[in-house]
Each structure stands twice: as structure tokens, then as C-alpha cells.
C-alpha positions in Angstrom: 115.9 86.6 149.2 113.3 86.0 151.9 112.0 89.1 153.7 113.0 87.5 157.0 116.5 87.1 155.5 116.5 90.7 154.4 115.7 91.8 157.9 118.3 89.4 159.4 120.9 90.5 156.9 120.4 94.2 157.7 120.6 93.5 161.5 123.7 91.4 161.0 125.4 94.2 158.9 124.3 96.7 161.5 126.0 94.7 164.2 129.3 94.9 162.4 129.3 98.7 162.8 131.2 100.3 165.7 128.6 102.0 168.0 131.4 104.1 169.6 132.8 105.4 166.3 132.1 109.0 165.3 130.9 107.7 162.0 128.3 105.3 163.5 125.2 107.2 162.5 126.5 108.1 159.0 127.3 104.4 158.5 123.8 103.4 159.6 122.3 105.7 157.0 124.6 104.5 154.2 123.9 100.9 155.1 120.1 101.5 155.2 120.0 103.1 151.7 122.4 100.6 150.1 120.7 97.5 151.4 117.2 98.8 150.6 118.3 99.5 147.1 119.8 96.0 146.7 116.4 94.6 147.9 114.6 96.6 145.1 112.9 98.9 147.6 111.4 102.1 146.2 110.9 103.8 149.6 112.3 103.6 153.1 110.0 104.7 156.0 111.5 105.6 159.4 108.5 105.7 161.8 109.0 107.0 165.3 107.0 105.3 168.1 107.0 105.7 171.8 109.8 103.2 172.3 111.6 102.8 168.9 112.3 104.0 165.4 110.7 101.4 163.0 112.3 100.7 159.6 110.0 99.7 156.7 110.9 99.1 153.1 108.4 99.4 150.3 109.0 96.6 147.8 106.8 96.2 144.7 104.4 98.8 146.2 103.9 97.0 149.6 105.5 98.0 152.9 107.5 95.4 154.9 108.9 95.8 158.4 112.6 95.3 158.5 114.2 96.5 161.8 114.0 98.9 164.7 116.4 101.4 166.4 116.5 102.5 169.9 114.4 105.6 170.5 117.4 107.6 171.6 119.1 107.0 168.2 116.1 108.2 166.2 116.8 112.0 166.1 120.4 111.4 165.2 119.5 109.2 162.2 116.9 111.8 161.0 119.5 114.6 161.5 122.0 112.8 159.4 119.4 112.4 156.6 118.8 116.2 156.8 122.6 116.9 156.6 123.1 114.9 153.4 120.0 116.4 151.7 120.7 120.0 152.7 117.8 120.4 155.2 117.7 122.4 158.4 118.7 120.2 161.3 117.5 122.6 163.9 113.9 122.7 162.5 112.0 119.6 163.8 108.6 121.3 164.0 107.9 121.7 160.2 107.9 119.3 157.2 111.0 119.5 155.0 112.1 117.9 151.7 115.3 117.8 149.7 117.6 115.8 147.4 120.6 113.9 148.7 123.8 115.4 147.4 125.8 113.6 144.8 128.6 113.6 147.3 126.6 111.0 149.3 124.8 109.0 146.7 125.5 108.1 143.1 121.8 107.8 142.3 118.8 110.0 142.8 117.5 109.9 146.4 114.9 112.2 148.0 114.3 112.8 151.7 111.2 114.2 153.3 110.6 114.7 157.1 107.4 115.2 159.0 106.8 116.1 162.6 104.7 113.5 164.6 103.7 112.9 168.2 106.8 110.8 168.9 109.3 112.8 166.8 110.1 113.2 163.2 109.1 110.6 160.6 111.4 110.4 157.6 110.6 108.9 154.2 113.4 108.2 151.7 112.5 107.8 148.0 115.0 105.7 146.0 114.7 106.3 142.3 115.7 103.7 139.6 119.3 103.3 138.7 120.5 105.4 135.7 120.1 102.5 133.3 116.5 101.6 134.4 113.2 102.9 133.2 114.8 105.5 131.0 112.6 105.2 128.0 109.0 104.4 127.1 110.0 101.1 125.6 111.4 100.0 129.1 108.2 100.8 130.9 106.1 98.0 129.6 103.1 100.0 128.6 100.4 98.3 126.5 101.6 98.3 122.9 98.8 100.4 121.5 99.1 102.9 124.4 102.8 103.3 123.8 102.3 103.7 120.0 99.6 106.4 120.5 101.6 108.2 123.2 104.7 108.4 120.9 102.5 110.0 118.2 101.2 112.6 120.7 104.8 113.3 121.9 105.7 114.3 118.3 102.9 116.9 118.2 103.7 120.7 118.5 100.8 121.7 120.7 98.3 120.3 123.2 98.2 118.8 126.7 99.2 115.3 127.4 97.9 114.3 130.9 99.3 111.4 132.9 97.0 110.5 135.8 96.7 108.1 138.7 97.1 108.0 142.4 100.4 108.5 144.3 102.8 105.5 143.6 101.2 104.6 140.3 104.3 105.4 138.3 103.1 108.5 136.4 106.1 110.6 137.2 108.4 107.8 135.9 106.3 107.7 132.7 106.6 111.5 132.4 110.4 111.5 132.7 110.6 108.6 130.1 108.5 110.8 127.8 110.9 113.7 128.2 113.9 111.5 127.4 112.2 110.1 124.3 111.3 113.7 123.1 114.9 114.7 123.6 116.3 111.7 121.8 113.9 112.1 118.8 114.3 115.9 118.5 118.2 115.7 118.5 118.4 119.2 120.0 115.9 120.9 117.7 113.2 121.4 120.4 113.6 123.6 123.6 112.4 121.4 126.5 111.7 123.1 129.9 110.1 121.9 133.1 108.5 123.4 136.2 108.4 121.0 139.1 107.7 120.8 142.8 110.2 119.3 143.4 112.6 118.3 140.6 112.8 114.5 141.3 115.2 113.4 138.6 117.7 115.4 136.5 117.1 114.8 132.8 120.0 115.6 130.4 118.8 117.8 127.6 115.9 119.5 129.5 116.1 122.8 131.4 114.5 122.0 134.7 113.2 124.5 137.4 111.9 124.0 140.9 109.2 126.3 142.3 109.6 128.3 145.5 106.1 129.2 146.7 107.5 131.1 149.7 109.2 133.5 147.2 106.1 133.9 145.1 107.4 131.5 142.5 104.6 129.0 142.3 103.5 126.7 139.5 101.0 129.1 137.9 103.3 132.1 138.1 106.3 130.2 136.9 104.5 128.7 134.0 103.4 132.1 132.7 107.0 133.3 132.9 108.4 130.1 131.4 106.4 130.7 128.3 108.4 133.8 127.6 111.6 131.6 127.4 110.5 130.3 124.0 110.0 126.7 124.9 108.7 124.0 122.5 107.8 121.4 125.2 106.8 122.2 128.7 106.7 119.6 131.6 104.5 120.7 134.5 105.3 118.4 137.4 101.7 118.3 138.6 98.5 120.2 138.2 97.2 120.9 141.7 95.0 124.0 141.4 92.8 125.8 138.9 95.4 128.5 138.2 98.0 126.0 137.1 95.5 124.1 135.1 94.3 127.2 133.2 97.9 128.3 132.6 98.8 124.8 131.2 95.9 124.9 128.8 96.5 128.4 127.7 100.1 127.4 127.0 98.9 124.5 124.9 96.5 126.8 122.9 99.4 129.2 122.1 101.5 126.5 120.4 103.3 124.6 123.1 103.3 120.8 123.9 102.5 120.5 127.6 103.2 117.2 129.5 101.8 117.0 133.0 100.6 114.7 135.8 97.3 114.9 137.6 95.7 113.0 140.5 92.6 111.1 139.3 91.2 107.7 139.8 90.7 107.1 136.1 90.9 108.9 132.8 87.3 110.0 132.8 87.6 111.4 136.4 90.5 113.5 135.1 88.1 115.2 132.7 85.4 115.9 135.3 88.0 117.1 137.9 89.2 119.7 135.4 85.6 120.8 134.9 85.2 121.0 138.7 88.2 123.3 138.7 86.2 125.7 136.5 88.3 125.1 133.4 86.1 126.0 130.5 84.9 123.0 128.5 86.1 124.6 125.2 89.7 124.9 126.7 89.6 121.2 127.6 88.1 120.3 124.2 90.6 122.3 122.2 93.7 121.8 124.2 93.7 118.3 125.5 95.4 115.7 123.3 95.1 112.6 125.5 94.6 111.3 129.0 96.5 108.3 130.3 95.7 106.7 133.6 97.9 104.0 135.0 98.4 101.6 137.9 101.2 99.2 138.9 100.3 95.6 139.8 102.7 93.1 141.3 103.6 90.2 139.0 103.4 86.6 140.1 106.9 85.3 140.9 108.3 83.3 138.1 110.4 81.2 140.4 107.6 79.7 142.5 104.5 80.3 140.3 104.2 76.6 139.4 104.0 75.7 143.1 101.2 78.1 144.1 97.8 78.8 142.5 96.5 82.3 142.1 95.1 82.5 145.6 98.4 81.6 147.2 97.4 78.0 148.0 99.6 75.0 147.5 98.7 73.2 144.3 99.3 69.7 145.8 100.3 68.1 149.0 103.2 66.4 147.2 104.5 69.7 146.0 104.5 70.9 149.6 106.3 67.8 150.9 108.9 67.9 148.2 109.8 71.5 149.1 110.8 71.1 152.8 114.5 71.5 152.2 116.6 74.5 153.5 115.6 76.5 150.4 111.8 75.7 150.6 110.3 75.8 154.1 106.8 76.6 155.4 105.9 80.3 155.3 102.8 81.8 156.9 102.3 84.4 154.2 103.1 82.3 151.1 103.6 78.8 152.6 106.6 78.3 150.3 109.8 80.1 151.0 111.2 81.5 147.7 114.7 82.9 147.4 113.5 85.3 144.7 110.2 86.8 146.0 110.8 86.6 149.7 107.8 84.3 150.2 105.3 87.0 149.0 104.5 85.2 145.7 105.2 88.4 143.7 108.3 89.8 142.1 108.4 92.9 140.0 105.5 94.9 138.6 103.5 95.4 135.5 101.7 98.5 134.2 98.0 98.8 133.7 97.1 101.8 131.5 94.0 103.2 129.8 94.1 106.0 127.2 91.1 108.3 126.7 90.8 110.1 123.4 89.0 113.4 124.1 88.7 114.1 120.3 86.4 111.2 119.6 83.1 112.8 118.7 81.0 111.4 121.5 83.6 112.2 124.2 84.1 115.7 122.8 80.4 116.3 123.0 80.3 115.0 126.6 83.1 117.4 127.6 81.3 120.4 126.1 78.1 119.3 127.9 79.9 118.8 131.2 78.7 115.2 131.7 79.7 113.3 134.8 82.6 110.8 134.9 80.6 107.5 134.6 79.0 108.8 131.4 82.3 110.1 130.0 83.8 106.7 130.7 80.9 104.9 129.1 81.2 106.9 125.9 85.0 106.5 125.9 84.6 102.7 126.1 82.1 102.8 123.4 84.6 104.7 121.3 87.2 101.9 121.8 89.0 102.7 125.0 90.2 99.6 126.9 89.9 100.2 130.6 92.4 99.3 133.3 89.9 96.7 134.7 89.8 95.0 131.3 93.6 94.9 131.1 93.7 93.6 134.6 91.3 90.7 133.7 93.6 89.9 130.8 96.7 89.9 133.1 95.0 87.5 135.5 93.9 85.2 132.7 97.4 85.2 131.3 98.8 84.2 134.7 100.8 87.5 135.1 99.1 88.5 138.4 96.4 87.5 140.8 92.8 88.4 141.6 93.9 89.4 145.1 96.5 91.8 143.7 94.0 93.4 141.3 91.6 93.8 144.2 94.3 95.4 146.3 95.2 98.0 143.6 91.8 98.6 142.0 89.5 98.0 145.0 85.8 98.3 144.4 86.3 99.2 140.7 87.6 95.7 140.2 84.7 94.1 142.0 82.2 96.3 140.1 83.7 95.3 136.8 83.7 91.6 137.6 87.5 91.3 137.5 87.9 90.3 141.1 
């Protein structure tokens, strides 16, 4: 469906609601979430401006404007989101976050609000349906990365670190890892988590959410959790030195620790830990592997033969043959496609690199506290295939474009010669 059609469809459905009904605002929120999910959106942004509340959907990692509401309606819509996610409706001056109750949504939905100059901004995260992205096999990781990751998940101790920026899919990968551990262990391993917040409920794992205001933070909770006799611990994210040190101490005392970490690449994850004053011997002894990943939009299979990898029409004849109701001129893509919405992309693929901290040269680099470029060079020399190399392969295979690689990897792609 074209993006313009998505917007028109939402506005049309909105027009069918009764503005004088008591259920008008709840119906708006339900419609907003349902249609965004149908459009494969991962996030909904409600952005207040001086005159309106702007609706944006993030599809395949890119934001698209969809509609706008009258400024007077904005606080009522945000208040409704607070109600269904258990937030305080009378607090508009502080950020809040919560999960939508199962009473209002059959699938996982998270709401966050944030005070701005023109009112509260709301962000709605729509998680995958229950039958999507449940296991490692469904994620589409590179074959050798998936194989090695499965081997590490069967270990009894050590830290498995999933890294990347926000929106790179590392939390989805982490939950898939938990489900695979649960399936493989058949109830013989105690699996516990400490998260901020719990984003998805995983059957077979005992999940906890931290409450910093009550003194129950990640570092404190992790130390207490270890006394619950767990075999596998999932730490939602390492954000500070105390949590990092507690995670590595847990690994060294016979626990398998799975965690996420913000870093640009796998080598930067090592140096960030060193900058947190984590002792090199702890990293060297406790770290099993580091995986860094990104998500790239895939070229739309429906219109790929009509467009080259820069989005230009392959031939004038192709353009003239596609001027029917289905295929019309589009400023962004110049071909209207019913599948990709004229963006030229549909769905995403995973780029991933896996750093082995136990290769002799990399281990020595960790102990000597070498910088990220040198750690990366040694890891590559030891056999690591970088995200940039995988991106070049994806472009060569016609899976994605140079422009998409540049959008996601930026200057790293240019420096490596990919884009």
C-alpha cells in the first residue's frame, strides 16, 4: 500500500468515528494502533506542535508523516494512552513509561510520554506479533554468526554481549536467545532477567523490572538475583560501571549472562568497558563473545526490476508502461508500488559481526587496553567479518542499496569503500 494511501486510509477511517460520542478518543487510539500495526509500523510518534498533534509511523526504520489532529484534541489522546498503560494522567511535567494492559491490546505495546514546549509527546512501540521473530532461526542472522551464538548459549558461564545503537534489533535478538535457551533446556535451567523495563513477557523465564526510586536498580538487583540460584541471567542493558562489574562477576561465579550494550561496533564495546574501569582481566576471563548488529531495509521485490539501486528508472519504456492506476509517477520513488508504498524498500535484513575475545591477538589487545581501531584490526585479522563487509555483499547480491547502507552505517560505510 502506498504511503499516501496509508495516510488517506487512516483519515477516512477517522472520519467514520463519531466526534460527539463518549468513546471518540478511545476509538481514535484503537484505530491508530491497529492501522499502524497493519502497515508494519514498529513505532508511532505523536508530536505536539503549536497548532497540531502530528502523527508519524516508523516503517522499516524510517519515520513517515501520516496525519494530524487539532491541537485541542492532543491532551485527550495522550491522556487516553496513559490510561491504558497505567500512567499518571495528572502528571504532564515528567516523562513516564508503561505497558498497555492486555485488556486493551492482544499484543505487546509500550507507551512513553515526554514533556515538550507545546505539550506532551507520546511514543508507542509496537512489538512483533506472537508468531514473529520468536527464535534465532527467524531473525535472519548470518549463518556462521547464528551457529556460533547457539554454541555460546549452551555454555554454563560467561557474558554474551549484544551491541548496537537504539533500533538495531538487539533486544529482539536477546529475547530470541532466551526462547532458544528455554526450548533447548526443557526446564532444566533456571532463567531469570532484570530489565528496565520488561519489554516482552517470555514464557519460561522469571522476569523482573527495576525500580530505581525504591533503590532497586540494575546493579543492586543483579547482586540479589544471584542469590536466587539462576543458571542464566538476562540483564536488559549495561548502562553504568556498577552494572557492568556485577555482570562480569556473575559470569565468573558460574552464570551465563546475556546482556545488551550501546556501542557502534564490537571493538568499541570492548573499549567502552575499559573506559568504565572494568578490569581487563575481568573482560578477558568473563567475555564469551560480542555481537554488533544493524538493520538495513531490503529492496522491494515487487518493483526491484523497474528501478536500479539508486532509485532511477531503468528505462523510459518501463516508465511509460507503468502509468496505469497501479503504477503512477511518485516523487520519492517515481514508481508507485502497492507493496512498498513507493519507497523502494520492503522489510529489513540483519547485518551482524561477531568478535571473538578469546583469539590470542584480541585477548592480548584487551589486556593491553588497546584502542578500538586496533582491536578491530586484530579481530579482522583473526577472521571476523565486519558489518561493512556484509553490507557490501548485500549490495552486490541486490538485497539492498548503497544509499541504504550509507543511511545506516554513515561514515563507516564510506571509509570502508562500501558506499
